[in-house]
C-alpha positions in Angstrom: 3.7 58.4 -48.3 2.0 55.5 -49.4 3.0 51.8 -49.5 2.2 49.3 -52.5 3.3 45.4 -53.4 4.6 44.5 -56.6 3.1 41.4 -58.2 4.9 39.0 -60.5 2.9 38.6 -63.7 3.4 35.8 -66.0 1.3 37.0 -68.9 -2.1 37.6 -67.3 -1.6 35.2 -64.3 -0.6 36.5 -60.9 2.3 34.0 -59.5 3.5 35.8 -56.3 4.8 38.9 -54.7 8.4 40.3 -56.0 8.7 43.2 -54.0 7.3 46.6 -52.7 6.9 50.2 -54.2 6.8 53.3 -51.6 5.0 56.3 -53.2 7.2 59.5 -52.0 6.8 63.3 -52.7 9.5 63.4 -55.2 9.2 59.9 -56.6 9.2 56.2 -55.6 11.3 53.8 -53.7 11.3 50.4 -55.4 12.3 47.3 -53.5 12.9 44.1 -55.6 13.6 40.4 -54.3 13.3 37.0 -55.8 14.3 38.9 -59.1 14.9 36.3 -62.1 18.2 35.3 -63.2 17.5 35.9 -66.7 17.3 39.8 -65.6 20.9 40.2 -65.2 22.2 42.7 -62.7 19.8 45.5 -63.2 16.0 46.0 -64.1 14.2 49.1 -65.7 11.4 50.8 -63.8 8.3 52.2 -66.2 5.7 54.6 -65.1 2.4 53.8 -67.2 -0.5 56.3 -67.7 -4.2 55.5 -68.5 -3.9 55.6 -72.1 -1.0 53.1 -72.0 1.7 55.7 -72.8 5.0 54.6 -70.7 8.3 56.5 -69.4 11.4 55.3 -67.9 12.1 56.3 -64.4 15.3 54.7 -64.1 17.1 51.5 -63.3 17.4 49.1 -60.1 20.6 47.3 -59.5 20.1 43.4 -58.9 22.5 41.4 -56.8 21.5 37.9 -55.8 18.0 38.9 -56.9 17.6 41.7 -54.7 17.7 45.1 -55.5 16.3 48.5 -54.0 16.5 51.9 -55.3 14.9 55.5 -55.1 13.9 56.9 -58.4 12.3 60.5 -59.4 9.2 61.2 -61.3 10.8 63.2 -63.9 10.5 67.1 -64.7 7.2 66.8 -66.8 5.1 63.9 -65.4 4.5 62.9 -62.0 2.5 60.5 -59.8 -0.8 62.4 -60.7 -0.2 60.9 -64.3 0.8 57.4 -63.3 -1.7 54.5 -62.8 0.6 51.7 -62.6 4.4 50.9 -62.4 5.9 47.9 -64.4 9.2 46.3 -64.1 9.9 44.3 -67.3 11.8 40.7 -66.6 12.1 38.8 -69.6 9.4 37.2 -71.9 6.1 37.6 -71.0 7.1 38.3 -67.2 7.0 41.3 -65.4 6.5 43.2 -62.2 3.2 45.4 -61.9 2.2 47.7 -59.3 -1.4 49.2 -59.8 -1.7 52.5 -58.0 -4.9 53.7 -58.8 -8.2 52.9 -61.0 -7.8 52.6 -64.5 -10.1 51.8 -67.5 -7.3 49.4 -68.7 -6.8 47.4 -65.7 -9.5 45.4 -64.1 -7.9 44.7 -60.7 -6.7 47.7 -58.5 -5.7 48.9 -55.5 -6.9 52.0 -53.9 -4.0 54.7 -53.7 -6.2 56.6 -51.0 -6.2 53.5 -48.8 -3.3 52.7 -46.7 -2.2 49.0 -46.9 -2.9 48.7 -43.3 -6.3 48.3 -43.9 -5.9 45.2 -45.9 -4.6 43.3 -43.1 -7.3 41.6 -41.8 -8.5 40.6 -45.4 -5.3 39.3 -46.4 -4.9 37.4 -43.4 -7.9 35.2 -44.3 -6.7 35.1 -48.1 -3.2 33.9 -47.2 -4.5 31.5 -44.9 -6.9 29.9 -47.5 -4.2 29.9 -49.9 -1.6 28.1 -48.1 -4.1 25.7 -47.3 -4.9 25.1 -51.0 -1.5 25.5 -52.4 0.6 23.6 -49.8 0.7 20.4 -47.7 1.3 21.6 -44.2 3.1 18.8 -42.7 2.5 18.1 -38.9 5.1 16.5 -36.5 4.3 13.4 -37.3 5.6 13.6 -41.1 8.8 15.3 -40.4 10.5 12.5 -42.0 8.7 13.0 -45.5 10.7 16.5 -45.8 13.9 15.6 -43.8 16.8 13.0 -44.6 16.5 9.5 -42.4 19.9 10.2 -41.1 20.6 13.3 -39.2 24.4 14.5 -38.6 25.3 15.3 -34.9 24.8 19.0 -35.7 21.2 19.7 -36.5 21.9 22.9 -38.1 24.4 21.7 -40.2 21.5 19.3 -41.6 19.2 22.3 -41.9 22.1 24.4 -43.9 22.1 20.9 -46.4 18.4 20.8 -47.0 17.5 24.6 -47.2 19.0 27.5 -49.5 21.2 30.0 -47.7 20.5 33.8 -48.2 22.9 36.6 -47.2 21.0 39.6 -46.1 22.2 39.6 -42.6 26.1 39.3 -42.6 26.5 38.7 -38.9 23.9 35.5 -38.9 23.5 32.5 -41.1 19.8 32.6 -42.7 18.1 30.2 -44.3 15.2 30.3 -46.9 12.1 28.3 -45.6 8.5 28.0 -46.4 5.4 27.8 -43.2 5.6 24.0 -43.8 9.2 24.0 -43.0 8.8 25.2 -39.4 8.1 21.3 -38.3 12.0 21.7 -37.8 11.7 23.7 -34.8 11.1 22.0 -31.4 7.4 20.9 -30.7 6.5 24.4 -28.7 6.8 26.3 -31.9 4.9 24.2 -34.3 1.8 26.4 -33.8 3.9 28.9 -36.1 2.9 26.6 -39.3 -0.7 27.9 -38.9 0.2 31.6 -37.3 -2.1 34.2 -39.4 0.6 36.4 -39.1 3.3 34.2 -40.7 1.0 33.3 -43.4 0.1 36.5 -44.5 3.6 37.5 -44.6 4.6 34.6 -46.6 1.4 35.2 -48.8 3.1 38.5 -49.6 6.5 38.0 -50.1 7.1 34.0 -50.5 9.6 33.8 -48.1 10.5 33.3 -44.3 13.9 33.3 -42.8 15.6 30.9 -40.1 18.6 32.7 -38.8 21.3 31.7 -36.6 23.2 34.0 -34.5 26.2 33.2 -32.3 26.9 35.4 -29.2 29.6 37.7 -31.1 27.1 38.0 -33.8 24.1 39.1 -31.7 25.9 41.3 -29.7 26.4 43.4 -33.3 23.0 43.1 -34.0 19.8 45.0 -33.6 18.2 42.2 -31.7 17.6 42.6 -27.9 16.0 39.5 -27.0 16.6 38.0 -23.5 19.0 34.8 -23.8 16.9 32.8 -21.2 18.8 29.6 -21.5 22.2 30.7 -21.5 23.2 29.3 -24.8 25.9 30.9 -26.9 23.6 30.4 -29.8 20.4 31.7 -30.8 17.7 31.0 -33.5 15.3 33.5 -34.8 12.3 33.2 -37.1 12.2 36.5 -39.7 9.0 37.3 -41.2 9.5 40.0 -43.7 7.1 43.0 -43.6 7.0 47.0 -43.2 7.1 48.9 -40.0 4.4 50.7 -38.8 3.2 51.0 -35.2 -0.2 49.3 -36.2 1.8 46.2 -37.9 4.3 46.4 -35.0 1.3 45.9 -32.4 -0.1 42.9 -34.7 3.2 41.3 -34.8 3.5 41.7 -31.0 0.0 39.8 -30.5 1.5 37.0 -32.5 4.3 37.0 -30.3 7.1 38.7 -32.5 9.3 40.8 -30.3 11.6 42.6 -32.7 12.1 44.3 -35.9 15.3 44.4 -37.9 15.6 47.1 -41.1 16.0 45.2 -44.3 16.5 48.1 -46.7 19.8 49.3 -44.9 21.2 45.8 -45.1 20.4 45.6 -48.5 22.2 48.8 -49.5 24.8 47.6 -46.9 24.5 50.6 -45.0 25.9 50.9 -41.4 22.9 53.2 -39.9 20.1 51.0 -39.5 17.8 53.2 -37.8 14.0 51.7 -37.8 11.6 54.3 -39.4 7.7 54.2 -40.4 7.3 52.5 -43.8 10.6 50.9 -44.0 10.9 47.2 -45.0 12.4 44.4 -42.9 11.7 41.5 -40.5 9.7 41.0 -37.5 11.7 38.7 -35.7 11.1 36.1 -33.1 13.3 33.8 -31.0 12.9 30.0 -31.3 14.4 26.9 -30.9 15.3 24.2 -33.3 
């Protein structure tokens, strides 16, 4: 089983990451996120041979920009004939996942090399790109991003400022960027330049700020200690794939838990974590 990222291509230009693809024995598992509204409620998935010939593997249902589906290779053609997978969106925009070397594609990802071996390289690249593309707002500049008058409840102010997503039914979730981490208390401002956070954001273009109440936390998979005794807890959710090595790296950077995202997108009650599953590395924070 191998794991690859799906790039969002606008013509010949790569703009961001739009999901992941996991190669399995009988087919692939495709996970999409941030799918444009113009695509409607489904996206077709095509396997492409070295000579450019395509065949349709199936469709992925889309809801609120998210979708996940397992697709088979078919009776005749399989992985050995496929050099890349494409997901057409609209116009010249499409998702592209390169699986192996091809004379038609200049930039490739080796199928033989697991994604974990790219972590150190991507950490450096992610940090560099974030510095170039976004201004990092340090604590003295908080007023530049936030309204001048804060309501009594800080969380309500954040809800008014950042878009909400609904991946975690038992929690309120906000979609944020690394520079937005200035809304946390000062002891967590170092997360703005945290290499693990930047690496994840470089690949998925999202971070989650989650709010759990006591009853909601009891129904979740998180088991962090509530040292303050508060009835409300906040977590930073960093998207990623669960592997033992990734888990150890996450723990080195202070992330104490993992919550599976694949089952949540499928609305499955059983959410057992397994090697290669997609989800969110969690760190308890304060606002």
